[in-house]
N, C-alpha and C positions, 0 to 999 in steps of 0.2 A: 737499293733504290726501289725495287719492287715492294719491299716491306713498308717503306715510307709511303709509297703511293697507295698501297692497300690500307694503311692506317688512316691516311687522309680521306680516302673514299669511305671508310667506315665512319669517320667523324661526320662527313657530309650527310651520309644516310641517316645516322643517328639524329643529327640536328633536324633533318627534314621530318623524320618520324615524330620527334618531339613537338615540332610545330603543328603537325597534323593532329596529334593528340590534344594539344592545347586548343586547337580550333574546334575539336569535337566538344570541348567543355562549353563553348559559346553557342552551341546549337540548342535551341529550345523547341519544345513541342507545345502547341497551343491547343488548349481544351476549352471550348466555350459551352456555357450552360445559360439557363434563363437568368440566373441571379448573379453570376460572377464569371470572370475570365481568369483562368489559372495558367501560369507559365511554369512548366516543370523542366528543370535542367536535366541534361543527360549526365548520369553518374560517370565521373572521369575515371581513368585507369590509375589515378594516383590516390585512390582511397578517399576522395572527397565525398561528403555526405550530400545526398540529393536535397536540393533546396526547392522551395515552392513559394512563389510570389503571387498573392491573390489581390486583384483589384475588384472592389465591390462597386457595381454600377449603381449610381444614384437613382432614386425613384423618379419617374417622369412626372413633371408638374401637372396639376389638374388642367384639363383643356378648357379654354374660355368658352363660355356659353354664348353663342351668337347665332341669330337667325338670318334668314335671307333678307337682304335689303332691297326694297322696291321704292323707286322714286317717281313721284307724280309728274306726268308730262303734259298736263293740260293747263291752259291759261285763262279759261273762262268758266262756264258752267258745265260740269261733266259728272258722270256717275262713278262713285266709289266702287261699285260692283262690276264694272266693265274691266276685264282683265287687261286690255290693251291701253288703258289710261295710265298704266304703270310701266316702268322700265326696270327690269325685264317684265314681260307680261305676267301678271299675278294670276296664273291659271289655277293654282291650288293653294288657296289661303291656308296659312298655318298659324298656330298660337304663338309662334316665335318670330313672326314676321316683323321686320323693322321698316316702318313707313316714313318716308322722307318727303317733305315739301320744301323746295329750295330754289324755285325758278324765278323768284322776284315778282310774280304776278299776284293779282287779287282774284282768287278763284272760289267759286261756290261748288262744294262737293256734295252732290245729292246721293240719295239711296245708300247712306252709310248703313251697312249691314249690322243690325243689332237684334239679338245679342251676338257678340263676336269678341274673341280674345286675340290680342296681338302682343308682340314683344315690346315695341317702343313706338312712339309717335314724336317725330322731330320736325320742327319748323324753323327755317333760317333763311338768310339771304334776302331780307326785306320782303318776305312773302306773307300775304294775308290769306288765311284759310277760313272759310265759312262752312261749317259742317251742318248737314241736314239729313235726317232720317225719315223714311216714309212710314215706319212703324215704331211705336214706343219700345225702347230697349236700352241695353247697357253696352257700351264699348269698354271692355276691360283691358287694362294695360298690365301685363303680367311681369314685365321687367326683363332686363338683360344686363350687359355690362355698361356702366356709366349711368347718366341721368336718363330716365325712361320716358318722361313727358317733358320735352325741352322746347321752349319757345325763346328764340334768341332776340336780342335787342334789335328793334326796328321791324320785327315781324309781329304777327298777331294770329291768335287762334280763337275763333268765335263759334258759338252754337246759336244758329239763327232759325232753325226749323220750327214749324208749329207742332210737329210730333215730338214728344219729349225724348231727348237723348241724354243719358247719364254717362259721363266719362268717369270711370272708377279705377283707381290704382290698387292692384293686389298687394298682398303682403310682400314686403321687401322692395317694392317699386318706389321710385322717387320722382318728383316733378319739380321743375324750376322754371319760373316765368321771368324772363328779362324783357319780354315784349307783352303787350296788352292782351286782355281777354274780355269779350262781351257776351253776355247771355241775354238773348231776346227771342221773341216770337212764340215761345212755348215754355213749358215747365222743365227746361233743360237744367242739368245739375252737374256739379263737379264734386268728387268725393275720393277718399282713400281709406284703406283698411288700417294703416299704421298712423300713429300720432306723428305730427311734424313732417309728413310725407311730401306735402306740396308747399312751396314757398313762392310768394310774389315778392320779387326783389325791389330794391330802391328804384324809384322812377317809374314803376309799373302801376297801371290802373286796371282794376277789375270792375266792369260796369254791369250791374243788373238792370237791364233796360226793359222797355215796354213789352208786355206779353210774358215775361219771365216771372211767373207767379210763384208763390210759396218760398221756400228757403233754397237758395242757390247751392247750398252745400249739404243738403238733406237734413232730416230731423232725427236721424238714428245713427247708430254705429259709434265709431271711435271718436272720443273727444280730442280737440286740439289737432285735428288732421290738417287744417289749412293754416298757414302762417303768413301774416302780412308783416313783412320786415319793415324796419325803419325807413321812411321815405316812400313807401308804397301807399296806394289809395284804394279804398273800397267805395265806389260811387253807386249809391242805391237810388234808382228811379222807379222801381216796382218791386213787388214781392214783400215777404214778411222779414222779420229781423234775421240777421245772418247767424245768430248764435245757435239757433236750432234746438239744442238740448235744454232740459230744465236747469235753471240756475242753481248753483254757480257753474255748472258744466257748460261747455260751449264747443261747437264744431270748429270755431276759428279762434286764433290768437292774434290780437292787434298789439304788436310790439310798440314800445315807446318810440315816438317819432313817426308812426304810421298815421294815416288819416281815414276816418270813417265819415263820409259825406252823405248825409241823409237828405235826399231831394224829392221827397214825395209826401203825400198827406198822411200816410199811415204812421202810427206811433211805434217806434222800435222798443223792444223789451230791454231797457238799460238796467233794470233793477238787479243788483247782485253781479253785474258784469264789470269787466275791466277792459277798457278801450282807450 
């Protein structure tokens, strides 16, 4: 009986030892490095070869380029340059700033600092913005993610100051108008570095009104920078012809179905043009 018990005890001990050894095979050490994580198995007592499983970490995607968003908080006439007229307070203007007008008011924004570069200018929520500068200069929109000069349907962006303000889109920046724009008061202008950068969409009217002399889209630079899509209107009550460049080149493209309405005594330069 003693021999049988000893044999049984030996069997139990052997089985436990075997279980422990099998458990050791399942133990892994983790080694981390910058580019990969390797799992190395412990070599078993049964002559198994050491295995290595390597997981390569994917490269992180490029981070989105996005500046700080500042929202206009005034509903009448107020200064662009006063930091508390923006939320949060725009104490340190940066070239990546995203400026938003969306409070539904009609507001005259004075003292637009020019020259100045921002990331984006966005108008929405049935908001009308009248931009004025005290000194001649250019407001450059450098671009960010999405449309960089965006005027939503029912809203409007106007240049109404007597001192000339040029809104210019830098390389890679895009503009889309689903709301109207009026240039009046002084030789204010709209331009872009890239061709087809700014589009006036169907139902939108750009008005070159009293006091906006010269060419509203400049007389130099890239051809075909401004697009009047089918259903849009260019209403000219002042200034010179919108084509700007020597024919057959032009600053603007009037797509089929767009309207050029000439409502002043000056003669436009139609020779060699398509409209």
